[in-house]
N, C-alpha and C positions, 0 to 999 in steps of 0.2 A: 504494500500500500504506500502511496506517495505521502510525503510529509504534509502536503496541503489537505489531502483526503483525511489523514489522521487528525489534523487540527479541526477540520470540519465535523468529523464524527464526534470528537470530544465536545465541541460546542453544542452540537445537536443533543448529545447525551445529557449535558447539564440542563438544558432547557426542558427536555423531555422528563427528566427526573423531577424537576421542580413542578412542572404542570401536573404530572401524574400524582405526586405527593399531595398537592392541594386538592385535586379532584377526588382522590381516594378518601381523603379526610372528610370531604363533603358528601361522600357516598353518591357520586355523580358519574361513575364510570360508564354506564349506558349512554348518558348524554354526551360524554366525551367521545365515545365510539361513533355516535351519530354525527357529531361535529367533524370528526376526522374523515368520515365517509363523504360529507359535503365538501370539505376542503380538498380532498383528493380528487373528487369529481371536477371541481372548479379548476384545479391545477391541470388536469388532463385536458379539459375542454378549452381553456383560455390561454392563448399565447400571450395576451396582454398581461395577465396576472403573473405568468412565469417571467415575463420581461420585467415587471415591477419588482419581483423578488431578487433578480440577479443583475439588473442593469445599474451601473455606477452613475448614470447621468442624472438620476433623481436625487434631490436633496433629502436629507434625513427627515425633515418636516413633511415634505411631500410624500415620501414613502410611508411614514407613520400615519398621516391623515388618510391616505388612500387605503392602506391595509386595514386600518380600524373601521373605515367606512364599509369596505367590502365585508369584513367579518361581521359587523353589526347587521348589515343588510341580509347576510346569509343566516343570521340568528345563531352564530356559533356561541359556544359556552363562554361566559364572561372571562373565566380564567385563561382560556385559549386566546381570546381577543386581546386581553391585557398582555399576554406573553408576546403576541405578534407585534403589538405596539412597542413594547420594550425592545424586541429584536430589531425593529426598524430604527429606533433611537441609537442602538449600539452598532448599526450596520451589519446585522447578522441574519437578515431575511434569506440570504442565499442557502441557509441550512434548513429551511422549512421542510423540504421533502424528506431529508434525513431524519428530522425530528418527528415527522408524521410516521415514518416507518418504525422508529424506535418506540414511539408511544403505542403503536399497534402491537409490537412485540411484548411490551410491558403488560398491556391489557390481556393479551392471549395467555401470558404466563400466569397472571392473576386468576384468570378463569380456568386454568388447567388445560388450555388448548395448545395444540401444536399446529403450525401451518405447513401444509404441503404445497409446494409449487408443482403444478401439473401442466405439462405441455402435451397437447394432443393434435392430431392431424385435422380433426374436425371438432367443432364445439361439443362439449359434453352435455347430455341432457340432464335434467334435474335428477332423474332416477339413477343415471350412471354416476353422477357426482355423489349422491347419497350412498350408493353401494360401495363406491371407492372409499369414501370417508369411513364407512363401517369396517371395511377390510383393513384399512390402515389403522383404525382404532384398535382392532384386535391385535395388530402387530406391536403397537407402541404403548398400549394401555391407557391412553388418554384421548380426549376428544380431538378430532382432526378437522381443521378448517381448510377447505380446498381453495387455492388461489389458481384458477385455471386460465391458461392462455392457449392460443391456437398457432401452430406452425405447420403449414401445409407441406413443407419439405420433408416432414417425417414419413409421409406416405400413408402410414397407419400405425396403430399402437400408441403407447404413452411413454413419456419420460417423467418420472416422479422424483422430486427432490424433497426429502424429509430430513431436516437437520443436516447432518454430514453424510447421510446415506443417499445414494442415487440409484434408481431402478430404471433401466432403459430397455423397454420392450418394443421400441419402434422398428418399423420395417427398414428405415434408413440405417440404423445401427446394425441390424442383422445383415443387410447387404454389404456394408463396410467390412464386417467381420468375415463374410464369405469371400469378399474381394481379397482381403489379407491372406486368408487361407489358400486361395488360388495362387497368389504370388509365391507363397512358400513352396507349393507343390511344383510350380513351373519354373 
């Protein structure tokens, strides 16, 4: 990891820890989770918002006013809105995506959940996701939340990343393995 990435993750960790502690104390974890969902969706959909977080051309006051206005309009949790305002004052808005990821991890740990990153060739149906979550739950012994994405280059099958474990049952991986075996023979 580069030094700047390490510094960024450290900053994100500190803000996430502070927000999580305050929200947990107020018994508002479900509201924080909903606010994080809204903020993530806004970040995914709005290039202007991503630009506001990372562009150095905005003054601290402009960033602070803009991010608190957006957060208030979205109805984000007050603790999160205040943290975003403070981050703008300190020129730390660039770590918001990392802070959101860390907060999600902290909430999942608190709830006893493990997140599995699943990549499939086609979108998983609700039934397939539920069955996969149950299968993984039997493996790890705790609730599993599925974070599904689609990569058509897999051709078929799944790639499941659960913590440090990775299970690759994709056709693409099987073809690559077969290709390597053929090179060894020939």
